[in-house]
N, C-alpha and C positions, 0 to 999 in steps of 0.2 A: 385754458389756453384760448378757447374761443371768445371768452369775456375779455381776455387781454387784448386779443386782435381786435375785437369790436371797439374796445376802448381806445386803441391806437389809431384806428382808422378814423373815429369820430375826432380825436385829437388832431390829426393831420388835416382833416377837412376844416375844422374850426380855424386853425392857424392859417391855412391857405387863404381864407376869406378876410383875415384881419389886415389891417394897414401896416405900414412900415414902422408906425409908433409903437406897435405891440411886440411883446416878446414873448416866446414860448416858454413853458415851464420846463426847466431843465432838472428838476429833482430827480427824475428817473434816469438821466444820463449821469448824474453824479452816484446814484446808488448802483447802477450797472458797472460804473467804473470801480467803484469799491469792490464789487463781487468779482470783477475781472482781476484786480490786484490780488484778492484773496485766493483765487483760482491758481494764479501763476505762482504765488508763494507756496501753496500746497504741492504744486508740481515739483517745485524745487526741494521741499522737505522730503519727498518720497525718493528723489534722486540722492539726496544726502543719506538717507536711511540705508539704501542700497549700498552705497559707497562704504558707510560705516561698517555694515555688516561683512562686507567683502574684505575690507583692508585691516579691520581690527584683529581678524584671524591671523593675519601674516605680519603683525606688528608694523603697519604703515599708516597709522593714525595721522600723520602729518599730512597726508594726502587731503583728508576729510577738512582739515584745519585750513589748508590752503584754498579748498574749494569755498569753504565758508567766508573766508576773507575776500575772495574774489567776487562772492555774490552780494555782500554787503552794499555796495553802490547800486545795485539793481533794486534790492529792497528799499533803499532810500528813494530811488526815483519812482517806485510804485506808491510809496506813501505820498510823496510830493504830487504825484499824478492825481492821487485821490483827493488831496487837499485843494489841488487847483479846480478839479471838477465841482467840488463843494462850493468854492468861491464863486465859479462861474453860475451855479444854479442860484446863488444868493443875489447875484447882479440881476439875474433876469427875474427874480421874485420881487425885488425892490424897484424895478423898472429904471435902472441906470442910476442908482443911488451912488453919489460920488465916493462915500466911504467904502461901499462894496467894491466899486471899481478899482479903488486904491489897494484894497486887500487881494483882489484878483491879480494885479500886477506884482504884489509882494510874493504870492504863491508862484507865479509864473517864474520870477526870479529864483526862487527856491529850486523849482524843477530844473531850471537850466543850469544852476550851480552843480547839481548832482553829476553833471557830465565830466566835471573835473577829476572825479575819482571812478569814472567808468572804465573799467578793464575788462573787456571781453575774455571770457574764461581761457581762451587759447592763446591769449596774449596779443598785443598790439603795439606799434610804435608810439613811444611816449610823446613825441612831437605831433603826430596825428591827434591823440588825445587832447593834448594841449590847445592846438589850433581850433578843433572842434568846440571845446568848452569855451574858449575865449569868443568865439563867434556867437554862440548861443546865449552867452551871459549878456553880451552887447545887445543882442536882438531883444532879449527879454527886457533890458533896461530901456530900449527904445519904446517897446510896446507899453511900459508902464507909464511913460509920460503922456499917453493918449487918454484924453478925458471922456471919450465917447466909446462905448463898448464895441460898436462895429469897427472903429479904427483899431482899437486895441487887439481885436480877434484877428484883424488881418496882418499884423505884425507878430502876434503870438503863434499863429498856425506854423509859421516856420520852425519854431522851437518844438511844437508838438510833433510835427512830422519827423524831425530829426531824432528826438528822443525815442520816438516809436521804433525807428529803425534800429538804434542802438539796443533797445530791449528785445527786438526780434533777433538781432544778431547773437546776443547773449543767450537767448532761448535756444537757438538753433546749435550753439556750441555746447550748451548743457545737455541737449538731447544727444549730441554726439558722444559726450562723457558718459552718459547713462547707458548708451548702447554698448559701449566698449566694456563697461562694467559687466553688463549681462553676457556679453560675447565671452568675456573671461571666465565667468561662471560656466558657461557652456563647454569651454575648453578643459576646465577643471573636471567637469562632469564626464567628458569623453576621455580623458586620461585615467580617471578613476575606474571606469567600466570598460576601457579598451579592450582587454584580453578577453574578457567574458563575452562582450558584445561581439567581437569579431568572430570568436568560435561559434557563438550561438547563431549568428546569421549565416555563416559558412555551413554549418550543419544542417540548419533549415533550408537552405538553397540545395545542397546535396539531396536531402530527403525529397524535397520537391522534384528534383531532377530524376530520381528514381522511379517515380510514379508511373510514367508512360511505359517503361519498360515491364515493370511488374503487372500492369494492366494487361499488356500483350501476352505476358506469360499466362495470366489467368484465363485469358481467352483462348490462348494455344491449348491449354489443358483441357477445355471444354469442347473444342472444335472436333467435329466428326469428318468432315471432308479434308482430303490430303491437300486440295488446292488452298483451302482456307488456311490450314496449318503452315503451308509454304509461305503464304503472304504474311502471316504473323511472325514467321521465323525471321523475316527480314528486319524486323523491329527489335529482335532479341540479340544480345551481344554474347553468343555462345563461342565457346572455344572450338574452333574447326581444325584443329590439329590433325593432319591426315595420319599421323603415326598412331594416335589413339583409335582403338577399335571399340568405339562407344556409340551407341545409337543417339539420335537427335533427342528423343525423350529423356534420356539419361543427362544429355548435355544441358538441356533446358532445365531440368530439375537442379542440376549442379548449380547452374547460374542463379536460379531462384534462391537457393541456400545462401549463396554468398551475398546477393543482394540484401536478403533479410537480416543477414548478420550486421552489415553496415547500417540498415535502417533501424534496427533495434538499438544499436549501440549509440546512433544519433539521437534516437527518441529518448533514450535514458539520460543523456546529457541535457537535452532540452527540457525535459520534466524536471531535473535536479536544479536547473538555473532559471526557470521561467519566472520565479519572483523576483530574481535579480534584474532580469531582462526588463520585466514589467515596470520595476521601479526606475530603471533608467529611462524608459519611454515617457513615464509620467513626469519625470524630472524635465526631461527635454521640452515636453509639452507646456509645462509651467513656465519655463524660461520663455519660449515662445510667445505665450500668453502675455507675459510681462513686457516683452519687447513690443508687441502689437499694441498693448494698451499705451506704453509709454510713447510710442509714435503718434497715436491719435491724440493723446493728451497735448503734446507739443505742438502738432499741427493745428489743434483746435485753438490753443493758446495764442499761437502766432496769427491765425486768422482772425481772432477776436481783437488783437492789438491792431492789425490792419484796419478793422471795422471801426474801431475807437477813433483812429487818427482820421478815417475818411468822415466820420460823423462830426468830428471837430472841424474839418475842412469845410463841410457844408454850412457851418455856422457863420462862415464869412458872408453868407449871402442873407443874413438876418434882416438887412434892410431892403432886400428886394421885394417889391410889391406882390403879393400872392404866391411868394415862394413857400412851397410846402416843405416842412422839416420832419423828418421820419427817424425814429430810433429802432425801428422793426429789425433792421438787419443786425445792428449792434447787439440787441436783445437776444435774438436768435443765436449769435455766435457765442454770447456768454452762456446761454442755456445749453449749448452743445457740450461745453466743457462740464458743466454740472450733470448732464445726463450720463456722460462717460463715467464719472465717479458713482453716480446713483446705480448704474448696471452692475455694480460689484459690492460684495459685502463690505470690503475695504479696498483702498487703492491698490491695484495691481494683485488682487485675487482673482482667479477665475471664477465666472458665474457658476451659481449652483444649477446643477441639471435636474 
């Protein structure tokens, strides 16, 4: 990591000293774009896997098919995004080669065209989709007429920023769907264990509530001073029926017997159902862990998309003399997604302790 930071710092410094005729090496931008697209696709694959496991059990596989069809435009946009970044890197590598710039325009058109089929997973008005697509395609066509990279990037950035928004909206909706699936799993779990869990927790609470009085009884039996016994007696719920001709000691003993019967009956239930209750808690913990990781993955993916778009926006300043260009924030954003995956044996598995 230190070597990477030093290399980036040196690259930024060298580029900052160059004149407007020089172009930075964008091969790393292209590589990080490819890794970002791959990470977003992996995030979707895990969501689809969870949906398939969930709905295949209840004969609703069409839900997965619908999700897959809705995601295809996003996959196409991610592939086009990667191709565009590769073409951009070739432009800077060949220092404004006309063929490379023409290819960049072609890839930009390809990226803009994907907007025609872009359907956010929760649905959107067809008219809005059509209007956005027409605008982006026209903008891409305008950019493709530019013969200088700096001018092309000025026009292209409008397309890039809007595509990034569409992707982020899609990811946000996909995250919502994934969370709903996990919440349904939690509801099924709660229903399956409802009776046992309710009784287990009720009996556990009752026994915990008995402990102060049982402690007072134990202290009462050991107390020597009558004043001490009188104070403890206030904490013991004895039957003070005046009709009964029974001593306080006998009443305390009877109360202890009654309490211990309840306590032992509850303990027997708790012991016989402990395995089931622990199974329930472990299952709940696993679902919560998957929810947490899903949220972090989508948050990181959306943040990385934002960084990708911001990095592209900074390319519009390529001709500014002494303008430094940095990929550090974008690289870090992509690495964050990869680190979340690396922290687990496989996606959405809790880490080993």
